[in-house]
N, C-alpha and C positions, 0 to 999 in steps of 0.2 A: 695503395697510394702512399700510406705512411711509411712503408718499408723502402719504397723507391725514393720518395721525397719526404723525409721526416719533418722538415721545417720549411714548408712552401713559402711562407711569408719572408723568411730569412733569405731564401734562394732568390725570390723576386727582388728584394731590396738590394742584395749584393749585385745582382745583374744590372739593375738600374744604376747603381752607383758606378759600376764598371763602365757602363755605356756613357755615363755623364762625364767620366774622366778621360775617355778615349774618343776618337772620331768614330762615327757610325760606319760599320761595314759588317758584312756577314761573318767574316772571320773573327772580329771582335765580339760579336754577339755569341758565337759558338764558344769562344774562349771564356767569355764572362759567365755563360751558363755552366760551363765545365768547372770553373773555379768556384762558383756559387754552390754547385751540387756537391763538390768535395768538402767545402766548408760546412754545408748542411749535414753531410754524413759524419764529419768529425764532431760536430755539435751533438749529434745523436749518440755518438760513442761516449761522450762525457756524461750523458744522462743527467742534465741539470734538473733540479726540482722544479715543478710547475709552480710559478708564483700564484698565490691566492691573495688577491687584494681585498681586504675586508672593508677598508674605509677610503675610497678613492678621493673624496674631497679633502681629507687630511693630507694625502700625498700631494695633491695639487697645491694646497696651501703651503706645505713645506717647500716644494720646488719653487714656488713663486717668491717666498721669503728668502730662500737661498740665492736665487738668481738676481732678484731686484735689490736685496739689501746686503747680504753677506759678501757676494762676489764683487759688487760695486765698491763697497766700503773696504774690502780687502785690497782691491786694485789701487785705491787711493792710498791706503796705508803702505803698501809695498812701494808705490811710486815715491812717497815721502821718504821711506827708508833708503831707497836707492839714490835719490837725488839730494837729500838733505842731511841725513843722519851720518855723522862720521863713523867710520868703520869700527872704531873702538867702543862706540856707544851702543852698537847693536848687540843684542843678546840672543843669538840663535841657540836652539836647544832641542833636546828630545824630551818627550813626556809620555808616560804610560797612563792609560785611561782604562779603568775596569768597565767592561760592558756586560750587560745582562741579556742582550739580544742574541738569539741563536739562529735565526732565519738566515739561510745563505743568501737569499735575494736581498734582504734588508742589509746584511753586511756588505754585499757588493755595491748596493746603492750608496751606503755610507762611505765606502772607499772612493766612489766616483765624486761624491759631494765634497769630501775633504781634500782630495787631490786636485779637483777642479777649482777650488778656492785658492787664490794666490796666497802664498806665504805658508801653506801647510801641505805636508805630504804624508800619506799613509805609508808606513814602512812594513809593519808586521802585525799580524793578528795571531795570538797564541790561543788556540781553541781549548787547550787543556786548562789554562788558567782563566780564560775569558778576558784577556787584556789586549789592548791595542797600543802599539807603539807608533807615535807620529813625530815628525820633525816640524818645527815651527821656525820661521825666519827671524822673528823678533818676539821672544817669549817674555813679554812684559808682566802679564798677570796670568799665571798658570791656572789658578783656581777659577777665574772667570772663563777661560777657554774650556776647561773641563766641564764646567756647568753648562756652557753653551752646547757642547757636543752631547752631553748626557741628557739635558732637559729639552732642548729643541730638536736635535736630530734623532738621537736614539729613541727617545720616548715616542715621537711621532712615527718613526719607522716601525716600532713595535706595535703601535695601534693599527698600522696598515697591514703588516705582514704576519703578525703572530696572533 
């Protein structure tokens, strides 16, 4: 079963998503299953590490704080920047953050959290040096943002995945 269908949950989820985006017909069902099966086989070829969640409550707490606090506050800040701050007063910039985390799953989730938060974009992770390069729409306080990422996000993700 695992050789034929290496990621059955992924296959089912992709098929359901395909069917929800298209009208229901037998042809769409077959096409959705075929696309999902190919995606599942491609995922197996990548051989991602199996995530081992050591502290699920810490992960839930982190996601809740990011969703309910950081994303909402970032949306408000970005709206203020776009609607009210003159263009010459904005200070977009790049910053490098040293990371201690080595878990691929933790790094992937950190990338999703940072890129999903308005005003920040994950650009590059240098695995040799363990540094992260991000772009920030308005870089007011670089040290505060570095502390936020290191102390809230990275530390919690290390608790969960390492």
